[in-house]
N, C-alpha and C positions, 0 to 999 in steps of 0.2 A: 461280395462285394459288388454295386447292384450299378446299374446301369445306370448310371443322369449324365446332365447338362455338367460343364465347367461352370462354376461359379466364382466371380470373385466383387470385390467395391471397387466401380470403377463410377465419377464423376458423380459424390454422392447417393450412390444405388446398387442394392446385386445386382449384376451380369450376372447372365447364361447364356455360355455357347454353347452350340450345338452343333455339327455338321460341318465344322473345320478337323482337318489334318489334325494328326495328333503330330505330327511333326513342324504343320508352320511353325511359324517364329509367334513370339509377341509386339515386333515393328511391321509385319508384316499385314495380321490383324489390323494395331492400328492406322496404320496408309489406306491398306487395299479393303478392307471391309468396313473399316467408320470410317474414314476418311479423314481422323484425327492427323494430318497433317507436319505439325507442329518439328512430330520428332522423326529422322534425319537420319537416310542410308545414308553412308560410307563403304566400307568396307565391308561390312555384312559378317567382319571374321571378330568382333572384340575389340578391336587394335585403335579405331580413332574416334569413338565414345559419342562420337554426332545422335546417336539412337541411344544415348542412359534416359533409364525411368529409372525413379523412384519404388520400388516394394515394401509397403509394410506386412509386419503377422508380432504374431503376439508370441512374446517370451515373459518366461515365466510361470508361476505354479497358478492355478485355479484360485482365483480369489485379491491375486498378487500381478494381477498381467499388466505387461507396459505393450509396449507398440512398439514395437523396432522400425526406423526407418535404413534404408543402405540403396542406394543407391547401383542398379546394374547393369551392362546389357543387355537391353533390347531383341534385337541382331540375331542373339544366340542363344534366346531361351525360346526354350516349348511353350503349345496355350497351356498344356498342362500343369505349367510347372505354376500355372496362374493360382490352379486350386483352389480355395477357399484363403489368399491374401486379398489385400488392393495394390489399386494400383499409381500409378500417379503422374499421368509427364506435362510439359510449357504450359500447355491450357491449363491445364488447375493452379499455377502456381497467383495472377493475377484473379485479389480479388474480387473489382468491380470492372468495366471496362475503360472507368477513370482513372484507373489506379493501380502503382503495378506492384509487385513484388521487391525488401526495400533489395535482393538478388539481382533483377534482373535493371531495377533504376537508380546501379552500383554502377551495371555496366557499359547504362544507356549516359550516366554521366559521366565515365569516364573513357568514351570511346574504343569499350572491350567489341565493338564486331565490328567487321566491315562487310565480308560476303555477307557473315550471318550464319553460314551453313553449320558450321560448327556452335553456335550460340546459344540453341535449345539444353547439346549435354553438356555446354561448361556451366550453365545457368540451375540444373540437375544434378550436377554429383552438389553444387554450393551450396543446391539449395537440402541437399542428405546434413549437408556440413552445418547449417544455419540449424535447421533444429533439431542435431543433434551436440550442440557445442554453441551458449548461453553468447562465451562468449567469447571474445576475438582471440583467433589461433592463433601461433606461430606460425610465419614464414616456412617450415621444412614440412607443417601436418598442413598446411593448402599445399605445397607442390604434394608432397604426397594424395594428397585428394586431389589432384586437375592431374592425376601422371598419369590415366587412361584418356582422357584429353589433350588432344590435337589440335593445334591454330594455326596455321602457314601466315593468315595476316599479321592481326594487332604485335604480333610476337606475345608470350606471357608476365609483362607488368603489368601493364593498363587495367586489367582482367584481375593481376593480384592483388592489386591496389585498388579493385574493384569490391573484392570480396574481406578487404578489411572496411571499407565504408559500408558495407553493409552492416555494418556494426553498431556501424553509427548513428543508423537510421532509428525510428521510432518502434520498437521488435512490434514484431506481426509471425504470428504463432499459427500453428494448423488447428487446427479443431477438432483433438483427437478422440475424443467419446464417440459419436457417431460408428469412426473408424472403428473402435476398437466394438461398439454394438451391433458392429454388420459380422466382424469375423470373431468375434463370442457365440453370433444368427446360426452363422454357415460352419461353427464348427461341428454342430448337433447335424448337419446330413449325414451320413455316414461314407466311407469310404470310394475315390473318386474310381469309376470299375465306365471306360472313357474308350465307343466306337464311330467311327470316320473315314467316308473316302478309303474302304479295304483296311483299316487301320486299329490296332487297339492297342490301350495304354491302360495302364494298369497302376493306381496308386497309393500302395497301404498302407496304414499308421500304428501299428507295429514288428513289435519284429517276428509276434509271432508269427502274422499274417504272410510277413515277408516270404519264412521263413517257410511256410506253406505252400507260399505262391513260386519262389525261386526252384522246390521242390517241382511242382508240376509244368513246369513252361522252365528246363537247365537252357532251352536257347534264348528268350526274349532276353532285348536289352538293356541291360541295365544304364536308369542313367540318372547320373546325382546334379550335379552342377553344371551342366550342359556346357561348361567352359573348352571342352575339347571334344563328345559328342557332337553339338551343334553347328560343330563347320562342315565334321561328311554328310551334312546335311547340308550346311548352306553355298560348301564351298568344290564338295567332291558329286553331289547333287544321288547320295546314297541312298536305301533303302532301309533303314532300322527293323523295318519290320513290325512286332507288335515288343513291349514296348514297358516295364515296369519303374514307373522314376519314384526317388527312392527320396525327394524330398519330404512327406510327411512322415517317417517312419519318426516316434521321440528317441525312440531308446539309441538312437545312433546320431544322434543330434551330441551328446550327453560330453560332457569333460569332468573328468572324476581328478581331485588333486589328494595327494597322501600323502606323508611326513618322507616316504623314498620310494613312491613312486606315480608314473602321470600317464592314467590310461583316455587314449579320445577319440570318441567314435567317430565310425565312417563316416560318417554322415555330417558332422562338423564342416564351417564352414570353413576356405582358409585364413577371415580375419581373426576368426575367434582360437582357432588349433594355433593361430601362428603366434596370438597374447599370452595365451597359455604357454607355449613352446619357449617364449623367451622370459615369464617371471620362472619356468623350470631350469632355460638356463640363461646366463642373458645375453650372451656369445652371442645367440642365433636372430640377435634384432635385426642385422645389416641383412643376412637372408631375407629375413620378414620385409624388410624394406624392395629389396628391391624383387624379389621374388618376380609378378605382375605386378598390374594397375588394383585398382584398389577396387572399382567394378569387376572383375576377373574376381580379386578374392574377393568378395561381396559373396557372391552366386557361388563356385567354386567348393570343390574338399578339399579335406586333405589324402582322405581317405579316398576320394577317384583322380589323386593324382599317383598318391602307389601305387593302385589297382591298376592303372592303364598300360607301365609298363614298358616307359617312353628313357630313351638313354639319356635323353634331356629331361629327363623332369628335375625339377632344382633339389625341391626337397630333398630326396631321398639320398643320397652323397649325404646330406649332412644324418637325415636321420638313422642313419648306419651306424654313421660312425662315436653315434651316444647309446649301439647296442637295440636301438628298440625292434622290438617285436611284436609280428601281426598273428592277426585274431582272425580264424575261419571257422566261418559257420557252418553246416549241413546237418538242415535238420534242425533237433534239438539236440544236434551235438557241434564241439568245437575246439581246437586245436589250434595253437601260437609254433611259428615256427621265425630262429632270426628274421628280423624282412631280407638282407639279401642272398636267402636261400630261397626265395618266391620267385626269383628272378631264373627263368631257366635259361632261355635265349633272344632274340631279339624284339618284344611286345605278347613274347608265351611265359606267361606265373604257373604254377603252383596253386592255382585254382581248377581245384574235382568239378563235375556237370550238376548242378546245384545247389556250393558250396558259394559265398559271396565271404564279402571284409567286411569285418566286423569293426573291428577299431583295432586301435595299434597303442602298445605300451611300452614305456619307457623304465628305467632304473633311476636312481640315485649315483653318482662316484659312489664308487668303490674305499669304504674306509678298511684302514690307512690313507689310503695311494691320495695326491692332489691332481682331477685329470685339468686336460685344457683342453681346450677344443677352443675352434672357429670352423666359420665358413665362406668361402670364397666364389663370389659367381664372377666371371668375366665373360662380357660381350661389349661387342660393339653403342649401345649406349648405358642411359644410365637405366632408365625404367623402361619397360614394355618390350624388352627381346629374349630373343632365344640367347639360353650359352652357349657360347666352344667348346669352355671345361665350368665346371662347375665340382668343388670341390669342399670332402669337409671332413679335419680331424683334429683329429684325439688324440693326447697320449695319458698314462699314468705316472706319477714320475711317486716314486716313495720319497720317505726320509730324506734319504741321502742323496736324492738329486737322479736318482737308479732309473730309470726307463724302466717300469713289470708289466704294462700293457700298452697294445699300439692300435687306435681301429683307425685305416685311412681309405675314406672313398673315394671317388671321384666319377664323374657322370660325364657324359661327349668326351671320350676314351678308347667306348669298349660294345658293342652289343645291346648292353646293357650293363645295367648304376655297378660298378662293379669295384668291391675292396685291392686292395696293392698290398697283399700278404704280402712277398718277397719282402717289400718297401718296409711292410710293420717289422719282418720279422728282421731288418737290417738296427733295426732302433734297439732291439728288447737286451736291456739288460747295459745299456749303455746311453752313459749320462746324456744330461739335454744342451745340447752342447753345436758349438760350429759344426767340428769334424764327424760328432753323428751325421746329424741332418744330412751334411754333403759327403755321406759309407751311404744313404735311403735315398740320396737319389737317385742319385746309379744306379740302385737298383730297380726304378723305377720302367727303365728300360724291359728290363726282365716281368711285370709286370702287365703295360700297352702295346698293339699295335696299334696307336689311332687310328680310322677311316678317315681321311682331303672329304671333306664335302665344298660346299658353300661356303660356308661360318667358318671355317679353318681349316689348313691346311694337318699334314700328321703328324709333322715336324715341330712349327707351330706347339700344335694343343699337346705334345712328350717336353718340350721347353718351358712352358703356361704349365706345368701341372708341377714340373721340379719345383721352377720360381714358384710356386705358393705354395709348398713347402719348409724352400729357403724365408720366405715374407712370415708364415707359422712361428718359426722358429727366433728371428729378426722381433716379432712384434708379443715377442712373452719370455728371450731369453731371461731366467735364472737371475745378472744383474740389475739389469732395470726395473724388475716389478711387472708389474703389467703397464698395454701404453695404450697411450691417452685414444678414444675414439675418434675415428675417420669425420678430419673434418671439408663437407662444403661449399665448394662457389659461391651461396645465394650466404655461408656463413661467416665471408673473410671480407671484411671492415672498406673499403675500397683508399688506396693509396693513397694521400696527397705529397702534392711537392714540396717541402719544405720551404717555410719560409724564408728569404734572407733578411738578414738584420742588415 
C-alpha cells in the first residue's frame, strides 16, 4: 500500500486531507478544520444524532454500480473511513440561497425546530430516507429512521408530519452521476496507507491484503464501523496506536444465501446483516428493529459486534440460539467454531495473534424437526438503549411435539454471552408445555448468578430471564399457533367516546 492523502467527494469535488490524525473524527474535521458548522456536536458518542451526516458509496458489480446513501454519526467516524466515499452535510441540501430542500421546507412549515440544535441531524436522516424511498413511508418506518435523532423541544409530531409533507412537495433529487463518476475515479487510487500526527492507519482493499497485514502487524487495532471503538477515543481519550481499517475490504462485505445456509461477512453493516437474518429467520425482525439506531446500524458491522465480545452485545444471544458458527482467518488458513465457544472470559475471545473474524455461518433448521425461535430485548427505552437482559431462545420439536434440541442464550446475565445449559437439559425430551417451561425456568438459577449494575439488579435480571422463557412459551404454545406481531403505540387508533343517542 502506498502512502497518500485521504480522498473523498465533498462540496462537488474530490477533496484531500493530509496531516490530520487518523483518529480525528469526521465531525471535528468539519467543524474545526473546514468551519462547516451546520453539523452539530452533542453527545460525541453516537446517541443524540445532532452530528448526523450522509455518506455515499458505490455498491454493485462493475458496470452496474449504484450510489448508496446512508445516514451515519460523524462524531464517531474517523477520517480514514471516508476515503473513497462521498460526504454530504446539511449545507448541501438547499439547491440555492433562496430555495430549501423539500425536507427543510417541510420542517419550516410544520414548525419542526425551536432551538434548532438537533434540526440539522433530523434533516440529514430525512434526506437519506427521501433519497432512498420515492413514496411516502409508513409511520413505523419514519420512527425507525429517526430513532437516532433526539428532540426535546418540539417533540416528534411536527417532525413526523414534516416527513410526510416533504413527499407532497415537488420532487428534488440529488444529481447522482457526478458523484458516481468521482467515486469511480477514487477507486483507481492505491489502497490507503495514511500517516499523520505520529500515527498510522491502513485501509486494505482485499482479503489477501488484510490477511498479510494482520500477520505483519498483529498488535494493530482493527476498526470496522467504529461505533464502539470511536467512543474509546471521544470518551476515554485512548490512544489506539496503529489502525487497520476494514471498511474497504470487499470480501468482508459479502452475503451468501443458499438453500440451507447463510453466510455473512464480518464487514457487512448491521443494516444489511439484519435484513439477511430477517429473511433467513423472520422472528429476527423485532431484534433488528430495536438493536440500535438507524445511523449506528448503517455504520456498525455484525462482525464488529461479535468480535468485541461485550456481555451485552445484543446480537450474540440470538445468533448463538440459531447455532451460528464464527469463521476466523489467520493468513491463508481458516477455522470455524460455535459462536458460544469464541468467548472465553469478560471481553476475552479465542482470537489468536494475527487472526481476524472472517464471517458468520448459519444453517437452516434440522429436518424434520420444527424450529421455534424468539429473541427479546429488555431495556428502559424502546430505542437507543443498552439492554439489561437480552435473550435468544430456540427449541426444535418433533412431530409428536417433544423437544429434541434446545439452544437458549442470554446476554447481561454473565461475563460473556452464555448458553443456559441446565435450562436446555431440563427441556430435552419433554413436550412444549407450560409444565416443561416452568421446570426449565427453575433450572435457570443453576446457569446464572447475574451481577448488579446501574442498569439492573441481580435478582431482577434472573427474574426477567425466567419471565422471558415463559413469554416464549406463551407466544408459541401449540394450542394457539403463531402469535400476532407486537403492536406499537403509534399503530393504535385513538379511543373516541361513544356517541350518546
